[in-house]
N, C-alpha and C positions, 0 to 999 in steps of 0.2 A: 504494500500500500504506500510505502514511502517513495518508491521509485517514480511514480507520476509527479509527485511534488518536487522531487529533485530534478527531474527532466524539465519541468516548468520553470524552476528557479534557474537552471542552467540556460534555458532559452531566453529568459528575461535578461539575464546578465550579459549574454552574447549580443542581444539586440541593443542594450544600452551601450556596450563597448563599441559596436559598429556605428551607432548614431554619434557617439562622441568622436570617433575617428573622422566621420564625414564632416562634422561641424569644424573640427580642427583643420581639415584639408581646405574647407571654404575660407576660413580665416586666413590661412597662409596664402591662399590664392587671391585674396583681395588686393587691389592695387594700392600702392603707397600714395600718401597724399602728395600732390604736386606743389603745393605752396609751402613756404617756410613757416613752421609752426611757431617760431619766435617773432615773426613780423607783427608789428602793432599797426592796426588800421585806425582810422579816425574815430570809428564808432567805439573802439575799446579804450580810448583815452579817458582819463578821469574827468568827471564833471566839475565845473567851477561854480558849484552852488551848494549851499547848506552851511548854516552856522555851526561852529564847533561848540558843542554843549557837553556839560558834565553835570550829573545829578548827585547831590550830597544828601544823605539821609541821616537825620539826627533825631533819634527817638521816633516820634510819630509825625515829624515835619520833614518835608522834602523841599529842597531849593535847587533849582536848575540855573546854572550860570552859562550864558551863551554869548559868543562873540562871532560876528560875521565878517570874515576877511575878504569876501567876494563882492563883485560889483552889483549884484542883484539882491533885492530885499527878500528875506526869508521869514515866513510866518511860522512861528514855533508854538507848540502846545505841550504842556506837561500832563502826563497821564499817571495816575497813582492807583494801584491795586492794593487794597487793605487786606491784612492777614485774617481778620475775624469775619465770619460769614455774615454777621449782622452789621458790620461797618460798611458804610457807603463808599464805593470807589468814586474817584473824582477825575474830572478832566478840566484843565484850566481854560480860561478864555484865550483866544489866539492873541499872540503878541508879535508885532512886526519888528524884526531886527534889520535895520537899515545897513547899507554897506559901511564897514569899519565901526559899527556901533556895538554896544554891549547891552544885554538885557538880563534881568533876573526874574524868574517866575517861581512862585512858592505855592505849596499845597500841603494838606495834612490828612491824616486819619485820626480817629478817636484813640485807637490803640496802635498796634504794630503795623508797619508797612511791609507788604509782601514783595512788591515790585514797583519800579518807577521807570518811565521811559519818556523820551521826547520825540515828537513827530515834526516833520518839516513839510512846508508847502510853499511853492514859489508864488510870489506876488507879482502880477503883471502890471508894469508901469505903463502909462498911456503912450509914451514914446517908443517903448520896446515890445509892445504886445504883438504876438504872432498873429498874422492874418490882418493886421491893421492896414488901412489904406483904401483907396477908391478903386473902382473897377475901370 
């Protein structure tokens, strides 16, 4: 009675082995990339947007310090997730950080802070808005 199970197991093992060999042969047969993998295209260059922010947690209070070294205004918001289930998570009002400007955003929980993070949003200025202009 064990012979049919052993034959089936041997068949499944052989099928898996041949399938693996076939896949390996296809991978080896794939053409090599023609372009230089270390070449940097324009799309891969870093963006020149976004204030540099750090969040400091002191007990139940969170303070975000942001500095914008870039020429476009950055709208930042502080988000706080509280540790206790009954404590209300908070999101600050948006604060615009102009070029070369500094901003400080604060928030708090009633008890412990679980997490805090800052989000960024570009602010379109009238002279630099995309799609602006007449037809």
